[in-house]
C-alpha positions as CSV (number, residue, x, y, z in Angstrom):
1,X,0.0,0.0,0.0
2,X,2.8,2.4,0.9
3,X,4.5,1.7,-2.3
4,X,1.3,2.5,-4.2
5,X,0.9,5.8,-2.4
6,X,4.5,6.7,-3.2
7,X,4.0,5.8,-6.8
8,X,0.9,8.1,-6.9
9,X,2.9,11.0,-5.4
10,X,5.7,10.5,-7.9
11,X,3.2,10.6,-10.8
12,X,1.6,13.8,-9.4
13,X,5.1,15.3,-9.0
14,X,5.8,14.4,-12.6
15,X,2.5,16.0,-13.8
16,X,2.9,19.3,-11.9
17,X,6.7,19.6,-12.1
18,X,7.3,18.6,-8.4
19,X,5.0,21.4,-7.2
20,X,4.1,21.6,-3.5
21,X,0.6,21.6,-2.3
22,X,0.7,25.4,-1.9
23,X,2.0,25.9,-5.5
24,X,-0.6,23.5,-6.8
25,X,-3.3,25.5,-5.2
26,X,-1.9,28.7,-6.6
27,X,-2.0,27.2,-10.1
28,X,-5.6,26.2,-9.7
29,X,-6.4,29.7,-8.4
30,X,-4.7,31.3,-11.4
31,X,-6.7,29.1,-13.8
32,X,-9.9,29.9,-12.0
33,X,-9.3,33.7,-12.1
34,X,-8.3,33.5,-15.8
35,X,-11.6,31.7,-16.6
36,X,-13.5,34.3,-14.7
37,X,-11.8,37.1,-16.8
38,X,-12.6,35.2,-20.0
39,X,-16.2,34.8,-18.9
40,X,-16.4,38.6,-18.2
41,X,-14.9,39.5,-21.5
42,X,-17.2,37.1,-23.4
43,X,-20.2,38.6,-21.5
44,X,-19.0,42.2,-22.4
45,X,-18.9,41.3,-26.1
46,X,-22.3,39.5,-25.8
47,X,-24.0,42.4,-24.1
48,X,-22.3,45.0,-26.4
49,X,-20.4,46.9,-23.7
50,X,-19.0,50.3,-24.9
51,X,-15.4,49.2,-24.9
52,X,-16.2,45.9,-26.6
53,X,-18.1,47.7,-29.4
54,X,-15.2,50.2,-29.8
55,X,-12.7,47.3,-30.0
56,X,-14.7,45.4,-32.7
57,X,-15.2,48.6,-34.8
58,X,-11.5,49.6,-34.5
59,X,-10.3,46.1,-35.6
60,X,-12.9,45.1,-38.1
61,X,-14.1,48.4,-39.4
62,X,-17.2,50.6,-38.8
63,X,-19.5,48.5,-41.1
64,X,-19.0,45.5,-38.9
65,X,-19.2,47.6,-35.8
66,X,-22.6,49.1,-36.7
67,X,-23.9,45.7,-37.7
68,X,-22.6,44.4,-34.3
69,X,-24.7,47.1,-32.7
70,X,-27.9,46.3,-34.7
71,X,-27.5,49.6,-36.5
72,X,-28.1,48.5,-40.1
73,X,-28.6,51.9,-41.7
74,X,-25.5,53.3,-40.1
75,X,-23.6,50.3,-41.5
76,X,-24.9,51.2,-45.0
77,X,-23.8,54.8,-44.4
78,X,-20.3,53.6,-43.5
79,X,-20.1,51.5,-46.7
80,X,-20.4,54.7,-48.8
81,X,-18.2,56.8,-46.5
82,X,-14.9,55.9,-48.1
83,X,-16.2,56.7,-51.6
84,X,-17.5,60.1,-50.4
85,X,-14.2,60.9,-48.8
86,X,-12.2,59.9,-51.9
87,X,-14.6,61.9,-54.1
88,X,-14.3,64.9,-51.8
89,X,-10.5,64.7,-51.9
90,X,-10.6,64.5,-55.7
91,X,-13.1,67.4,-55.9
92,X,-11.0,69.6,-53.6
93,X,-7.9,68.9,-55.7
94,X,-9.8,69.7,-58.9
95,X,-11.1,73.0,-57.6
96,X,-7.9,74.2,-56.1
97,X,-5.6,72.6,-58.7
98,X,-3.7,70.5,-56.1
99,X,-1.6,67.4,-56.8
100,X,-3.6,64.2,-56.2
101,X,-2.5,61.0,-54.7
102,X,-4.7,58.0,-54.6
103,X,-1.9,55.5,-53.9
104,X,-2.5,52.5,-51.6
105,X,-0.9,54.4,-48.6
106,X,-3.3,57.3,-48.9
107,X,-6.3,55.0,-49.1
108,X,-5.0,53.1,-46.0
109,X,-4.9,56.4,-44.1
110,X,-8.6,57.0,-45.1
111,X,-9.6,53.6,-44.0
112,X,-7.8,53.7,-40.7
113,X,-9.2,57.2,-40.0
114,X,-12.7,55.8,-40.6
115,X,-12.0,52.9,-38.2
116,X,-11.0,55.4,-35.4
117,X,-14.0,57.6,-36.0
118,X,-16.3,54.6,-36.1
119,X,-14.8,53.3,-32.9
120,X,-15.7,56.5,-31.0
121,X,-19.1,56.5,-32.7
122,X,-19.7,52.9,-31.6
123,X,-18.6,53.6,-28.0
124,X,-21.0,56.6,-27.9
125,X,-23.9,54.6,-29.2
126,X,-23.3,51.7,-26.8
127,X,-22.9,54.1,-23.9
128,X,-26.0,56.2,-24.5
129,X,-28.5,53.6,-25.9
130,X,-29.8,50.4,-24.4
131,X,-28.8,47.5,-26.5
132,X,-31.9,46.3,-28.4
133,X,-32.8,42.6,-28.2
134,X,-33.3,40.2,-29.7
135,X,-30.4,40.0,-32.2
136,X,-31.2,41.0,-35.8
137,X,-30.0,38.6,-38.3
138,X,-27.0,40.7,-39.3
139,X,-25.9,41.1,-35.7
140,X,-25.2,37.4,-35.0
141,X,-21.6,36.3,-35.0
142,X,-22.0,34.1,-38.0
143,X,-23.5,37.0,-40.0
144,X,-20.7,39.3,-39.0
145,X,-18.1,36.7,-40.2
146,X,-20.0,36.3,-43.5
147,X,-20.2,40.1,-44.0
148,X,-16.5,40.5,-43.3
149,X,-15.5,37.7,-45.6
150,X,-17.8,38.8,-48.4
151,X,-16.5,42.4,-48.3
152,X,-12.9,41.2,-48.5
153,X,-13.7,38.8,-51.3
154,X,-15.5,41.6,-53.2
155,X,-12.5,44.1,-52.9
156,X,-9.9,41.5,-53.9
157,X,-12.1,40.2,-56.8
158,X,-12.9,43.7,-58.1
159,X,-9.2,44.9,-58.0
160,X,-7.9,41.6,-59.2
161,X,-10.4,40.7,-61.9
162,X,-12.3,43.9,-62.9
163,X,-10.7,47.3,-62.6
164,X,-7.8,48.9,-60.7
165,X,-6.6,52.5,-60.6
166,X,-2.9,53.3,-61.2
167,X,-0.9,56.5,-60.8
168,X,1.8,57.4,-63.3
169,X,5.2,58.3,-61.8
170,X,7.2,58.9,-65.0
171,X,6.9,60.5,-68.4
172,X,7.9,57.5,-70.6
173,X,4.4,57.4,-72.1
174,X,4.1,61.2,-72.8
175,X,2.3,62.8,-74.5
176,X,-0.6,60.3,-74.1
177,X,-0.1,59.4,-70.5
178,X,1.8,61.9,-68.4
179,X,3.4,62.2,-64.9
180,X,0.8,62.4,-62.2
181,X,-2.0,61.0,-64.3
182,X,-4.4,58.5,-62.7
183,X,-5.7,55.9,-65.1
184,X,-8.0,52.8,-64.8
185,X,-6.8,49.4,-65.9
186,X,-9.3,46.8,-67.2
187,X,-8.0,43.6,-65.6
188,X,-10.3,41.2,-67.6
189,X,-9.5,42.7,-71.0
190,X,-7.3,39.8,-71.9
191,X,-9.1,36.9,-70.2
192,X,-10.8,35.8,-73.5
193,X,-8.9,38.0,-76.0
194,X,-5.3,38.4,-76.8
195,X,-3.4,41.8,-76.5
196,X,-3.5,43.7,-79.8
197,X,-0.8,45.8,-81.4
198,X,-1.1,49.4,-80.2
199,X,-2.7,48.6,-76.8
200,X,-1.4,50.5,-73.8
201,X,-1.0,48.0,-71.0
202,X,0.2,47.9,-67.4
203,X,2.5,45.1,-66.5
204,X,4.9,43.9,-63.8
205,X,8.6,43.6,-64.2
206,X,10.6,42.8,-61.1
207,X,9.0,44.5,-58.2
208,X,7.6,47.5,-60.2
209,X,4.6,48.2,-62.5
210,X,5.0,49.9,-65.8
211,X,2.8,51.1,-68.6
212,X,3.8,51.0,-72.2
213,X,2.5,50.4,-75.7
214,X,2.5,46.9,-77.4
215,X,4.2,47.2,-80.8
216,X,5.4,43.6,-81.4
217,X,3.3,40.4,-81.0
218,X,4.7,36.9,-80.5
219,X,6.6,35.9,-83.6
220,X,6.9,39.4,-85.0
221,X,10.2,40.7,-86.4
222,X,10.8,44.4,-85.4
223,X,13.5,46.4,-87.2
224,X,14.6,49.8,-85.9
225,X,17.0,52.0,-87.8
226,X,17.5,55.8,-88.1
227,X,14.4,56.5,-86.0
228,X,12.2,54.4,-88.3
229,X,10.5,51.1,-87.4
230,X,9.2,48.3,-89.5
231,X,7.1,45.3,-88.4
232,X,7.4,42.1,-90.4
233,X,8.8,44.1,-93.3
234,X,6.0,46.7,-93.2
235,X,7.1,50.3,-92.6
236,X,5.4,52.1,-89.7
237,X,4.2,55.5,-90.9
238,X,5.7,58.5,-89.0
239,X,4.6,62.0,-89.8
240,X,5.6,65.2,-88.0
241,X,2.8,67.1,-86.3
242,X,2.4,70.6,-87.9
243,X,3.4,73.4,-85.6
244,X,4.9,71.0,-83.1
245,X,8.6,71.5,-83.6
246,X,9.0,73.1,-80.2
247,X,6.7,70.8,-78.3
248,X,9.0,70.4,-75.4
249,X,12.6,70.8,-74.3
250,X,14.8,68.4,-72.3
251,X,18.0,70.1,-71.4
252,X,19.5,71.5,-74.6
253,X,17.4,69.2,-76.9
254,X,14.1,69.8,-78.5
255,X,11.5,67.1,-78.4
256,X,9.1,67.1,-81.4
257,X,5.7,65.3,-81.7
258,X,5.0,62.8,-84.5
259,X,1.9,60.8,-85.5
260,X,2.8,57.1,-85.6
261,X,0.5,54.8,-87.5
262,X,0.8,51.0,-87.2
263,X,0.1,48.5,-89.9
264,X,-3.2,47.6,-88.3
265,X,-4.3,51.3,-88.6
266,X,-3.9,52.3,-85.0
267,X,-2.4,55.8,-84.7
268,X,-1.3,58.0,-81.8
269,X,1.2,60.7,-81.1
270,X,4.8,60.1,-79.9
271,X,7.6,62.4,-78.8
272,X,11.1,62.0,-80.4
273,X,14.2,64.0,-80.9
274,X,15.3,63.3,-84.5
275,X,18.9,64.4,-83.7
276,X,19.4,61.7,-81.1
277,X,19.3,58.0,-82.1
278,X,18.0,56.3,-79.0
279,X,16.0,53.7,-80.9
280,X,18.5,50.9,-80.4
281,X,19.4,49.4,-83.8
282,X,18.9,46.1,-85.4
283,X,16.3,43.3,-85.6
284,X,14.2,42.0,-82.7
285,X,12.5,38.6,-83.0
286,X,9.6,38.5,-80.4
287,X,9.6,35.1,-78.7
288,X,6.5,33.0,-78.2
289,X,4.2,34.2,-75.3
290,X,6.1,37.5,-75.2
291,X,5.6,41.1,-76.4
292,X,7.8,43.9,-77.7
293,X,6.9,47.2,-75.9
294,X,7.9,50.8,-76.2
295,X,7.1,54.1,-74.5
296,X,5.6,56.9,-76.6
297,X,8.3,59.2,-75.3
298,X,11.0,57.5,-77.3
299,X,14.1,59.2,-76.0
300,X,13.1,58.9,-72.4
301,X,11.8,55.3,-72.2
302,X,13.7,52.2,-71.1
303,X,11.8,49.5,-72.9
304,X,12.1,46.4,-75.1
305,X,14.7,48.1,-77.3
306,X,17.3,47.6,-74.6
307,X,18.7,44.3,-73.5
308,X,18.5,45.1,-69.8
309,X,14.7,45.5,-70.1
310,X,13.9,43.0,-72.8
311,X,10.6,41.5,-73.9
312,X,7.5,41.2,-71.6
313,X,5.9,37.9,-70.8
314,X,2.2,37.4,-71.3
315,X,1.8,36.4,-67.6
316,X,3.3,39.7,-66.5
317,X,0.5,41.7,-68.1
318,X,-1.9,43.1,-65.4
319,X,-4.5,44.6,-67.8
320,X,-5.3,47.2,-70.5
321,X,-5.2,50.9,-69.7
322,X,-8.7,52.2,-70.8
323,X,-9.3,55.7,-69.4
324,X,-7.5,58.5,-67.7
325,X,-9.5,59.9,-64.8
326,X,-7.1,62.6,-63.6
327,X,-4.8,64.8,-65.6
328,X,-1.5,65.3,-63.7
329,X,-0.5,68.4,-65.7
330,X,-3.7,70.4,-65.5
331,X,-4.6,68.9,-62.1
332,X,-8.2,68.5,-63.2
333,X,-10.7,65.7,-63.4
334,X,-10.9,64.3,-66.9
335,X,-12.5,61.3,-68.6
336,X,-10.2,60.6,-71.5
337,X,-9.9,57.2,-73.2
338,X,-6.3,56.1,-73.5
339,X,-5.1,56.4,-77.1
């Protein structure tokens, strides 16, 4: 019998790390108090205590916070709030001719600001109003999870599969797309159709995104010489724009506008300094599943003419640039299809 008792004590010592009776009681007390705190916290979230509603709103956003409080119409209002704030920002920039930034970091600031404002709003609502019962269907935990998941899926799907805005940081596509312009890219443009010669696209190369014009399709042979280009033996038409000899200056050089017309009939303006041969020189055979791209500002564009840039893979294309929404030069709202 004594040996059995000793065995039991040894097993207990093994399980609790050789703890004494007093230490064992302390462990049990800590577990009990922790369970009480967990129960209080769960009760606070269940009964919509002010601090709990503020926490939910701050972490998951004001739409979830208002649904959590049974305030459906306020949730709807907060859905439209970001669009109103962005629209107001664009309108103020338009009226006052200010530079506009709609980059991801500025949008993040707007969203975080709304979360903070919504958290204070939720705290005030929970503190000044009795929580209505029973739960409405959109206030239950499973509905909140569904709303949160659906909103995230919608945003990711819209930006990834439908449309996405881009801002232009360089002048490689001037005069058609300029520094500071904001354009919209159609992400599904090439889901069922192949890119066409003359399309302006946005693509990824390395860790950066670029926008350029497609001039060579898979299998094409591009020849550049003395500022002239031919595609599969067909000369690309290049005509000087009348009255455009002093279109712009870069240092001591004068950049002139030309109208370029491709063999398929697509035409657009380009900028080029005839006195400087920056076209590269020679023949380029476009590989399968790749494209030959150039910027419209021919002397200021690092593109497929240069070995360090090369061709662009089909998988790197993000979409087709379809419309310019903001003119970075005039700092005004526009609705201009990309030529």
